[in-house]
C-alpha positions as CSV (number, residue, x, y, z in Angstrom):
1,M,103.5,82.5,95.2
2,R,101.1,80.1,96.9
3,V,102.2,80.0,100.5
4,K,99.0,78.7,102.2
5,E,100.4,75.2,102.9
6,V,103.4,76.6,104.7
7,A,102.3,79.9,106.2
8,S,99.5,80.5,108.7
9,F,99.2,84.2,108.1
10,T,98.3,84.4,104.4
11,D,97.6,82.3,101.3
12,Y,99.4,84.1,98.6
13,F,102.3,86.5,98.0
14,I,102.3,88.8,95.0
15,I,105.7,90.1,94.3
16,C,106.6,92.9,91.9
17,S,109.2,95.6,91.6
18,G,109.8,99.1,90.2
19,R,113.0,100.8,89.0
20,S,112.8,103.7,91.4
21,D,111.2,104.6,94.8
22,R,108.8,106.8,92.9
23,Q,107.8,104.0,90.6
24,V,107.3,101.6,93.6
25,Q,105.1,104.3,95.2
26,A,103.1,104.7,92.0
27,I,102.6,100.9,91.7
28,A,101.3,100.8,95.3
29,H,99.0,103.8,94.6
30,G,97.6,102.1,91.5
31,I,96.9,98.9,93.4
32,S,95.2,100.9,96.2
33,E,93.1,102.8,93.7
34,E,91.9,99.6,92.0
35,L,91.2,98.0,95.3
36,K,89.1,101.0,96.4
37,K,87.1,100.9,93.1
38,N,86.2,97.3,94.0
39,G,85.3,98.0,97.6
40,I,88.4,96.3,99.0
41,R,90.2,97.9,101.9
42,P,93.7,96.6,102.9
43,L,94.2,95.5,106.5
44,G,97.4,97.5,106.4
45,V,100.0,99.2,104.2
46,E,103.6,99.6,105.2
47,G,106.6,101.3,103.6
48,T,105.0,104.0,101.5
49,A,107.1,106.8,102.8
50,L,110.4,105.3,101.6
51,G,109.2,103.4,98.6
52,T,111.9,100.8,98.7
53,W,109.6,97.9,99.9
54,I,105.9,98.5,100.2
55,L,103.7,95.8,101.7
56,V,100.0,95.7,101.1
57,D,98.2,93.3,103.5
58,L,94.9,92.1,102.1
59,G,94.6,89.1,104.5
60,D,94.6,86.1,102.2
61,V,97.0,88.0,99.8
62,I,100.0,90.0,100.7
63,V,101.5,92.2,97.9
64,H,105.2,93.0,98.1
65,I,106.3,95.9,95.9
66,F,110.1,96.3,95.8
67,H,112.6,98.7,94.4
68,E,114.6,96.3,92.3
69,P,117.9,96.4,94.3
70,V,115.9,95.8,97.5
71,R,114.1,92.9,95.9
72,A,117.5,91.4,94.9
73,F,118.9,91.9,98.4
74,Y,116.0,90.2,100.3
75,D,115.4,87.6,97.6
76,I,112.0,86.4,98.9
77,E,111.6,84.1,95.9
78,R,114.6,82.1,97.2
79,L,113.4,82.1,100.8
80,W,110.1,80.7,99.7
81,S,111.5,78.5,96.9
82,D,109.6,75.4,98.1
83,V,106.1,76.9,97.2
84,P,104.3,76.9,93.9
85,T,105.0,80.1,91.9
86,M,104.0,81.5,88.6
87,S,104.5,84.6,86.5
88,V,101.3,86.6,86.0
89,D,100.7,88.8,83.0
90,E,98.1,91.5,82.9
91,N,95.4,88.9,82.2
92,L,94.0,88.4,85.7
93,E,92.5,85.0,84.8
94,T,95.9,83.4,84.9
95,L,95.9,83.8,88.7
96,L,93.4,81.0,88.8
97,Q,96.0,78.6,87.6
98,L,98.1,79.1,90.7
99,D,95.3,77.9,92.9
100,S,95.1,74.6,91.1
101,A,98.9,74.1,91.0
102,V,99.1,71.4,93.7
């Protein structure tokens, strides 16, 4: 989600989910490992102990990793429904499309 026109604290949300708390924790761990390989350190990481909603704050990008029922409950996509969104497959180049979607 491209939120930079309506939020002062970040430019993008990346939202994903897992089917269990362990899977959510594994997704967060995988993201952290990839960031570390690329020399990127998060400003903060919250929620790893419970694994129901993990937030990785990268400054310009905030990654939300939800356990599926928690994602449905908070429904962030509905709360931010007025911003450009896109689905992203594993081809990272498709992220560039979001930035030009204005």
